[in-house]
MIDRENRO-493698 format. One line per 3 residues: number of its first residue (from 1); their letters; for each residue y, z, x of N, C-alpha, C. Coordinates in nm, 3 decimals, padded with zeros to 5 digits, always signed. Each point is the difference from the previous one (the first is absolute). Layout:
! residues N
NUM) A) Y,Z,X,Y,Z,X,Y,Z,X; ...
END
This chain:
! residues 157
1) MRA) +05.006,+03.076,+14.134,+00.005,-00.122,-00.079,-00.016,+00.032,-00.149; -00.089,+00.092,-00.030,-00.021,+00.039,-00.140,+00.125,+00.063,-00.058; +00.071,+00.077,+00.081,+00.123,+00.065,-00.046,+00.106,-00.104,-00.037
4) VAV) +00.010,-00.105,+00.081,+00.096,-00.107,-00.028,-00.035,-00.068,-00.133; -00.128,-00.027,-00.021,-00.044,-00.063,-00.125,+00.033,+00.088,-00.120; -00.018,+00.131,+00.014,+00.031,+00.093,-00.109,+00.149,+00.000,-00.029
7) VVG) +00.083,+00.003,+00.104,+00.145,+00.000,-00.018,+00.046,-00.130,-00.066; -00.048,-00.113,+00.052,+00.038,-00.130,-00.058,-00.046,-00.009,-00.145; -00.122,+00.042,-00.028,-00.051,-00.002,-00.137,+00.082,+00.088,-00.092
10) TVV) +00.041,+00.115,+00.048,+00.081,+00.092,-00.080,+00.137,-00.061,-00.030; +00.062,-00.059,+00.101,+00.132,-00.062,-00.020,-00.010,-00.117,-00.098; -00.098,-00.086,+00.019,-00.018,-00.114,-00.091,-00.028,+00.049,-00.141
13) GAV) -00.085,+00.100,-00.013,-00.030,+00.058,-00.132,+00.124,+00.057,-00.066; +00.083,+00.069,+00.077,+00.123,+00.058,-00.055,+00.095,-00.109,-00.049; +00.012,-00.108,+00.077,+00.086,-00.111,-00.039,-00.051,-00.065,-00.129
16) VVF) -00.131,-00.020,-00.009,-00.059,-00.060,-00.120,+00.024,+00.088,-00.122; -00.018,+00.130,+00.015,+00.024,+00.093,-00.111,+00.147,-00.004,-00.041; +00.089,+00.004,+00.098,+00.144,-00.003,-00.027,+00.039,-00.126,-00.077
19) LSV) -00.046,-00.116,+00.048,+00.032,-00.126,-00.068,-00.063,-00.007,-00.139; -00.118,+00.055,-00.016,-00.065,+00.003,-00.132,+00.079,+00.084,-00.098; +00.051,+00.114,+00.048,+00.081,+00.087,-00.086,+00.128,-00.072,-00.041
22) LLA) +00.064,-00.069,+00.095,+00.122,-00.075,-00.034,-00.029,-00.111,-00.100; -00.109,-00.074,+00.021,-00.037,-00.107,-00.094,-00.025,+00.057,-00.139; -00.075,+00.109,-00.007,-00.028,+00.063,-00.129,+00.130,+00.049,-00.064
25) GLR) +00.087,+00.059,+00.081,+00.128,+00.048,-00.052,+00.085,-00.113,-00.056; +00.000,-00.113,+00.069,+00.076,-00.115,-00.048,-00.064,-00.057,-00.126; -00.131,-00.012,+00.002,-00.071,-00.057,-00.115,+00.023,+00.080,-00.127
28) WQV) -00.004,+00.133,+00.012,+00.015,+00.085,-00.118,+00.140,+00.060,-00.012; +00.095,-00.057,+00.077,+00.140,+00.039,-00.008,+00.021,+00.152,+00.013; -00.063,+00.059,+00.102,+00.019,+00.142,+00.029,+00.132,+00.013,+00.075
31) GPA) +00.096,+00.067,-00.061,+00.137,+00.007,+00.051,+00.015,+00.021,+00.149; -00.055,+00.108,+00.058,+00.018,+00.024,+00.143,-00.058,-00.111,+00.088; -00.112,-00.057,-00.039,-00.059,-00.110,+00.079,+00.087,-00.125,-00.009
34) VDA) +00.046,-00.032,-00.119,+00.087,-00.117,-00.018,+00.129,+00.018,+00.081; +00.058,+00.120,-00.007,+00.123,+00.027,+00.075,-00.023,-00.010,+00.150; -00.114,+00.047,+00.048,-00.032,-00.008,+00.144,-00.011,-00.146,+00.044
37) IRR) -00.065,-00.082,-00.080,-00.014,-00.142,+00.033,+00.136,-00.069,-00.004; +00.081,+00.032,-00.099,+00.134,-00.059,-00.009,+00.084,+00.035,+00.122; -00.004,+00.127,+00.041,+00.077,+00.042,+00.118,-00.048,-00.071,+00.126
40) MNR) -00.133,-00.011,+00.015,-00.055,-00.067,+00.117,+00.042,-00.148,+00.001; -00.012,-00.065,-00.114,+00.039,-00.140,-00.007,+00.149,-00.018,+00.030; +00.082,+00.087,-00.056,+00.145,-00.012,+00.019,+00.038,+00.017,+00.147
43) SVT) -00.063,+00.094,+00.069,+00.041,+00.028,+00.138,-00.078,-00.078,+00.106; -00.125,-00.038,-00.027,-00.083,-00.065,+00.102,-00.028,-00.146,-00.033; -00.059,-00.024,-00.115,-00.046,-00.135,-00.034,+00.114,-00.096,-00.033
46) NPR) +00.090,+00.041,-00.089,+00.106,-00.091,-00.046,+00.087,-00.055,+00.112; +00.046,+00.082,+00.096,+00.083,-00.058,+00.107,-00.071,-00.112,+00.078; -00.129,+00.014,+00.019,-00.076,-00.104,+00.071,-00.018,-00.124,-00.087
49) VMR) -00.029,+00.020,-00.126,-00.021,-00.113,-00.091,+00.130,-00.078,-00.020; +00.114,+00.070,+00.000,+00.129,-00.064,-00.024,+00.038,-00.100,+00.109; -00.063,+00.007,+00.115,+00.031,-00.095,+00.109,-00.025,-00.145,-00.043
52) TAG) -00.101,-00.022,-00.084,-00.033,-00.137,-00.041,+00.003,-00.019,-00.152; +00.015,+00.106,-00.076,-00.003,-00.011,-00.147,+00.107,-00.098,-00.049; -00.038,-00.080,-00.099,+00.092,-00.095,-00.060,+00.007,-00.134,+00.072
55) TPQ) -00.066,-00.010,+00.114,+00.003,-00.126,+00.076,-00.117,-00.089,-00.042; +00.009,-00.128,+00.033,-00.110,-00.091,-00.035,-00.133,+00.035,+00.067; +00.003,+00.080,+00.106,-00.121,+00.032,+00.075,-00.085,+00.110,-00.064
58) TQT) +00.049,+00.065,-00.104,-00.073,+00.113,-00.057,-00.001,-00.003,-00.152; -00.098,+00.066,-00.058,-00.009,+00.012,-00.146,+00.087,+00.114,-00.052; +00.038,+00.093,+00.086,+00.080,+00.114,-00.044,+00.143,-00.044,-00.024
61) SVI) +00.054,+00.042,-00.114,+00.137,-00.034,-00.038,+00.089,+00.122,+00.017; +00.128,-00.018,-00.027,+00.097,+00.110,+00.007,+00.075,+00.005,-00.132; +00.014,+00.120,-00.056,+00.085,+00.014,-00.117,+00.126,+00.071,+00.047
64) EHV) +00.115,-00.063,-00.025,+00.129,+00.056,+00.036,+00.057,+00.066,-00.124; +00.039,+00.126,+00.014,+00.048,+00.077,-00.115,+00.110,+00.094,+00.044; +00.072,+00.056,-00.098,+00.111,+00.090,+00.027,-00.037,+00.139,-00.049
67) GRN) +00.026,+00.100,+00.083,-00.030,+00.139,-00.036,+00.074,+00.042,-00.126; -00.071,+00.059,-00.093,+00.060,+00.037,-00.128,+00.100,+00.114,+00.014; -00.012,+00.082,+00.103,+00.095,+00.110,+00.022,+00.095,-00.030,+00.116
70) SGR) -00.054,-00.055,+00.108,+00.079,-00.022,+00.121,+00.082,-00.128,-00.004; -00.046,-00.100,-00.074,+00.066,-00.130,+00.001,-00.030,-00.081,+00.126; -00.086,+00.054,+00.084,-00.039,-00.065,+00.125,-00.099,-00.113,-00.025
73) SYQ) +00.004,-00.103,+00.084,-00.097,-00.109,-00.009,-00.127,+00.037,+00.074; -00.114,-00.031,-00.061,-00.130,+00.029,+00.060,-00.087,-00.124,-00.003; -00.096,-00.005,+00.090,-00.101,-00.105,+00.002,-00.136,+00.068,+00.010
76) TPV) -00.091,-00.040,-00.087,-00.134,+00.060,-00.004,-00.104,-00.110,+00.001; -00.101,+00.012,+00.088,-00.106,-00.102,+00.000,-00.091,+00.018,-00.121; -00.033,-00.111,-00.065,-00.088,+00.002,-00.117,-00.089,-00.123,+00.002
79) DVI) -00.109,+00.006,-00.071,-00.087,-00.116,-00.019,+00.030,-00.058,-00.137; +00.035,-00.127,-00.003,+00.046,-00.065,-00.123,-00.098,-00.109,-00.042; -00.021,-00.008,-00.129,-00.078,-00.109,-00.059,+00.095,-00.079,-00.087
82) ETP) +00.016,-00.128,+00.031,+00.088,-00.086,-00.079,-00.077,-00.053,-00.120; +00.061,+00.008,-00.117,-00.063,-00.045,-00.125,+00.095,-00.096,-00.071; -00.049,-00.066,-00.104,+00.089,-00.090,-00.076,+00.119,+00.074,-00.063
85) TGL) -00.015,+00.129,-00.027,+00.108,+00.074,-00.066,+00.087,+00.080,+00.095; -00.034,+00.003,+00.128,+00.080,+00.077,+00.095,-00.083,+00.048,+00.117; +00.024,+00.125,+00.039,-00.069,+00.060,+00.113,-00.067,+00.129,-00.043
88) LIA) -00.116,+00.028,+00.058,-00.072,+00.125,-00.024,-00.013,+00.075,+00.131; +00.027,+00.131,-00.005,-00.016,+00.086,+00.117,-00.088,+00.118,-00.042; -00.111,+00.018,+00.071,-00.091,+00.111,-00.030,+00.070,+00.133,+00.027
91) LPY) -00.033,+00.102,-00.079,+00.058,+00.133,+00.014,-00.110,+00.101,+00.036; -00.047,-00.002,+00.125,-00.109,+00.091,+00.038,+00.039,+00.147,-00.005; +00.131,+00.030,+00.007,+00.046,+00.139,-00.007,+00.043,+00.039,-00.140
94) GTR) -00.025,-00.085,-00.097,+00.045,+00.027,-00.135,+00.148,-00.033,-00.012; +00.067,+00.066,-00.092,+00.140,-00.033,-00.028,+00.099,+00.095,+00.067; -00.048,+00.077,+00.100,+00.089,+00.096,+00.066,+00.064,-00.052,+00.128
97) ADW) -00.032,-00.121,+00.042,+00.055,-00.052,+00.126,+00.152,-00.017,-00.013; +00.073,+00.040,+00.103,+00.146,-00.009,-00.003,+00.048,-00.143,-00.020; -00.063,-00.096,+00.069,+00.046,-00.138,-00.013,-00.012,-00.048,-00.144
100) LRN) -00.108,+00.040,-00.068,-00.021,-00.041,-00.139,+00.109,+00.060,-00.089; +00.027,+00.128,+00.018,+00.103,+00.065,-00.083,+00.138,-00.061,+00.026; +00.025,-00.040,+00.126,+00.127,-00.067,+00.031,+00.011,-00.134,-00.073
103) VQA) -00.106,-00.079,+00.003,+00.000,-00.131,-00.066,+00.015,+00.017,-00.151; -00.070,+00.098,-00.057,+00.011,+00.023,-00.144,+00.142,+00.041,-00.038; +00.062,+00.086,+00.081,+00.136,+00.046,-00.030,+00.100,-00.115,+00.008
106) AGS) -00.016,-00.088,+00.099,+00.092,-00.112,+00.018,-00.027,-00.112,-00.100; -00.126,-00.015,-00.039,-00.036,-00.108,-00.091,-00.020,-00.134,+00.068; +00.016,-00.001,+00.133,-00.019,-00.125,+00.075,-00.025,+00.033,+00.147
109) ATV) -00.041,-00.104,+00.074,-00.025,+00.014,+00.144,-00.012,-00.140,+00.058; -00.021,-00.006,+00.130,-00.028,-00.127,+00.066,-00.132,+00.016,+00.075; -00.087,-00.098,-00.014,-00.128,+00.000,+00.072,+00.006,-00.111,+00.104
112) VMQ) -00.034,+00.035,+00.123,-00.009,-00.100,+00.108,-00.149,-00.025,+00.019; -00.039,-00.123,-00.030,-00.142,-00.035,-00.004,-00.023,-00.129,+00.076; -00.074,+00.009,+00.110,-00.032,-00.117,+00.083,+00.124,-00.082,+00.034
115) GRR) +00.108,+00.070,+00.037,+00.123,-00.065,+00.041,+00.095,-00.036,-00.113; -00.042,+00.019,-00.125,+00.086,-00.031,-00.116,+00.060,+00.127,-00.056; +00.126,-00.006,-00.043,+00.065,+00.113,-00.067,-00.004,-00.028,-00.150
118) INV) -00.058,+00.092,-00.076,-00.015,-00.018,-00.144,+00.069,+00.115,-00.071; +00.103,-00.031,-00.079,+00.066,+00.102,-00.081,-00.088,+00.027,-00.122; -00.021,+00.126,-00.029,-00.086,+00.039,-00.112,+00.073,+00.102,-00.087
121) ARP) -00.043,+00.010,-00.124,+00.064,+00.091,-00.096,-00.103,+00.050,-00.100; +00.047,+00.087,-00.088,-00.080,+00.057,-00.108,-00.133,+00.059,+00.049; +00.007,+00.099,+00.087,-00.124,+00.062,+00.049,-00.074,+00.071,-00.113
124) TVV) -00.128,-00.030,-00.012,-00.083,+00.060,-00.104,-00.132,+00.043,+00.061; -00.038,+00.125,-00.024,-00.131,+00.049,+00.046,-00.104,-00.043,-00.102; -00.106,-00.065,+00.049,-00.106,-00.049,-00.088,-00.136,+00.050,+00.050
127) ATA) -00.094,+00.011,-00.090,-00.136,+00.042,+00.036,-00.069,-00.112,+00.076; -00.077,+00.037,+00.101,-00.076,-00.098,+00.077,-00.087,-00.085,-00.092; -00.061,+00.064,-00.099,-00.087,-00.072,-00.094,+00.075,-00.112,-00.073
130) DVA) +00.130,+00.021,-00.025,+00.079,-00.100,-00.073,+00.034,-00.123,+00.083; -00.008,+00.012,+00.133,+00.034,-00.114,+00.087,-00.117,-00.042,+00.088; -00.117,+00.055,-00.026,-00.118,-00.026,+00.085,-00.032,-00.148,+00.011
133) DQI) +00.025,-00.077,-00.106,-00.031,-00.143,+00.005,+00.093,-00.077,+00.094; +00.109,+00.061,+00.045,+00.095,-00.064,+00.091,-00.020,+00.044,+00.146; -00.098,+00.087,+00.022,-00.023,+00.058,+00.133,-00.128,-00.058,+00.059
136) PKR) +00.005,-00.045,+00.125,-00.122,-00.053,+00.062,-00.115,+00.102,-00.003; -00.122,-00.048,-00.021,-00.117,+00.088,-00.012,-00.018,+00.091,+00.121; +00.020,-00.053,+00.119,-00.014,+00.082,+00.122,+00.100,+00.116,-00.001
139) TMR) +00.122,-00.029,-00.041,+00.103,+00.103,-00.009,-00.038,+00.103,-00.106; -00.054,-00.046,-00.113,-00.040,+00.092,-00.107,-00.107,+00.098,+00.048; -00.093,-00.047,+00.081,-00.103,+00.090,+00.053,+00.063,+00.112,+00.081
142) MLR) +00.097,-00.033,+00.084,+00.068,+00.101,+00.082,+00.081,+00.095,-00.088; +00.065,-00.053,-00.101,+00.078,+00.084,-00.092,-00.089,+00.099,-00.072; -00.119,-00.045,-00.041,-00.095,+00.091,-00.066,-00.045,+00.110,+00.095
145) LFG) -00.028,-00.036,+00.126,-00.041,+00.098,+00.100,+00.104,+00.111,+00.014; +00.127,-00.038,+00.002,+00.106,+00.098,+00.017,+00.052,+00.056,-00.132; -00.056,-00.044,-00.112,+00.039,+00.054,-00.130,+00.142,-00.035,-00.041
148) VGQ) +00.047,-00.119,+00.037,+00.136,-00.042,-00.035,+00.002,-00.041,-00.146; +00.070,+00.076,-00.081,+00.001,-00.023,-00.144,+00.125,-00.065,-00.053; +00.101,-00.018,+00.089,+00.127,-00.055,-00.049,+00.060,-00.098,+00.100
151) FLH) +00.080,-00.091,-00.054,+00.075,-00.097,+00.078,+00.144,+00.002,-00.046; +00.089,-00.042,+00.086,+00.137,-00.027,-00.040,+00.011,-00.150,-00.022; +00.046,-00.039,-00.118,+00.025,-00.142,-00.028,+00.151,-00.021,+00.011
154) LEK) +00.038,-00.100,+00.078,+00.140,-00.036,+00.018,+00.018,-00.144,-00.045; +00.099,-00.024,-00.083,+00.026,-00.135,-00.049,+00.094,-00.073,+00.094; -00.026,-00.130,+00.016,+00.093,-00.085,+00.075,+00.101,-00.054,-00.101
157) P) +00.130,+00.029,+00.021,+00.102,-00.047,-00.096,+00.012,-00.151,-00.004
END
């Protein structure tokens, strides 16, 4: 029985350490950690989230964009905050995300948010501090925890 407790404790401890390292890597934008999280999200998390993203039943939206090199259409799940001036999307991976670079290159995209399709343009990266007054306090606490320093602002034409 003691051996089982030691094994379980070791496994749980290893998982906690692993997740702590990933959180720290994301918070301080450590390249390999950020890339590992991006790869995991792209292959594991995003396909599951996309099942309901953009529908009225969920807060997660979808940004539809075109590949800057391939010309292919893509859909990426994102969390969107609607503001009087447009839409804000947090950039937890910084400005290296492929979807962000695609939207910047095209200069426009479509966001599917709670069943609505919203055409957006003029993508601009802004500091979190500059838009903090437009972000719910609960969301700001989470953004601080993860060290999110930038947002993408998209204007509604």
